[in-house]
C-alpha positions, 0 to 999 in steps of 0.5 A: 704404353710407358715409351709414350707417356715419357715422350708426350712428359718431355715434350709438356715440359719443353713447351713450358720451358719454352713459354716462360723463355719467351715471356722473359724475352719479351718482358725484357724487350719492352723494358729495354723499349721503355727506358730506350723512350725515356732516354729518348724523350730526355735526349729531345728536350735537351736538344730542344733547350739547346734550340730554344736558347741558341734562339734567345741568344740571337736576339742579344743586343748591345746598346749603350754598353748594356746586354739588352734581351730585344724580343718584339711581335713574337710568339712568347706566352712564357719564358723558357727554364734554360733562359737562366743560362742568360742572368748576365742580361742587364736589359729586357725588352719584350713587347707584343709576344703575349706573354701571360706571366713574369717568371718565378726564376726572374730573381736569378737576374741580379744584374737587370737594371730595365725591365720593358715588358710593356703591352702583353698579357702579363697578370700578375707581378711575381713576389721574387721581383723584390729580390731584383736590387739593382733594377732602375726600370719597371715598364708594364704598362698595357697589360692586366695585372690586378694587383701590385705585391709589396715586395715590390718595395724592396727594390730600392734602386727603382727609378722608373715604373709604369703600370699605365693602363692595366685598368683593374690596378686600383691600391698600391700598398703602403710600403710603396713609400720605401722607394727612396728614389722613385722619379717618374710613376705613371698610374695612368688610366686604371681604376684609382679614386684618389692618390694614395698616401705612399705615393704623395710620400714618395720623396724623389718623385718628380714625374706623376700621370694618374690620368684616365682614372676616377680621382674625385679629389685631391690630397690637402697635404699635396705639397709634400710633394716637393720635387714634383714637376709634372701632374698629368691628372686629365680626365678624373672627377675632380671637383675642386682643388686644394688650396695647398696646391699652390704650395708646389714650388716645384711644379711647372706643367698641370693638365685637369682637362676632362675633370668636373672643376667649378673654380680656379684657386685664388691662390694658383695666381703667385705660381710664378714656376707653372709653365703650362697648365690645362682647364679645358672641358671644365664645368667652370662657373665663370665664361673668361675669353682670352682679350685678342692678340697682338698685331704682328708688327707689335709681336715683332718688336716685342722679342720677350712677348710670351710663349705660344703656350700660353695663348693656349685657350684654358691654359696660363694665360687664362688661368690668370684672367679668370682668377682676375674676373673672380675677385672683381666679382667677389669685391662687386658682391662684397660692395653691394653687400656694404652698400645695402648695410649702409642703406640699411641703417640709414633707413633706421636713423 
């Protein structure tokens, strides 16, 4: 009996140790498998980054001596972190890709001169944009931007900014006036109800498009825009032009079609620099038509005849004739009042 008991005890102890050894081996196998899985994921991530980077490098071109990253009509809803390795790029041309945001690591691209991300789905301009002190052009038209951060005013070399057709933009930060070199500004097809004072105060601005907004009036001090030569204000709700518009000495193109103007300021007749103007589709008070054109023989004899732009109905010639007709009617009304006044005096006598 004792021999049998000893045999059973030895068998039990053996089974217990075999179970512990088996459990430990299984635990070691699970640990090694898990570790190998993490390492495998990391390796896969590295290879994916290398593949994406190689793909991006294929998009690099040299244009006008600049290194350009050009992506057109491919799906890139976000830009990968590995793009930082191409920080020497000087220009981004990324269009129709569905890009949803400008990456925060954009500040790493200190050599960037042109950032063209028009026709995407971008909803936000990151604050890091202000660190691109060499940036000259920022083109974000046809996106979904709702807000312009004040940090943008730190881009001290910015010369061209386009925010057309973002639909919800209706305000610019006051710091915007610090863009001392900004020459070209496109804010068309948004929700502005007036030209912001920070825009009027831009010292170098030459070209402004605010067509397709909700402008109801123009600033009285609009003449502060001394270098402005082109102003597009079509499809707004402007009812009256300020007299000081005649003091814009550099203005040569003014588009005011499809507004609510009732009259044209007489002083605009003195704007000899104004080459092209358009008052089409405004409820103007006076009904004015252009005189008949000269015969072809007369036109051939007169080599200094005015350009075809002047013959544009509601153009410059129309403006001059309208102002002249308005003056005639004003004088006629004054004369009528004077005659009536004199007649009253005679009757009193």
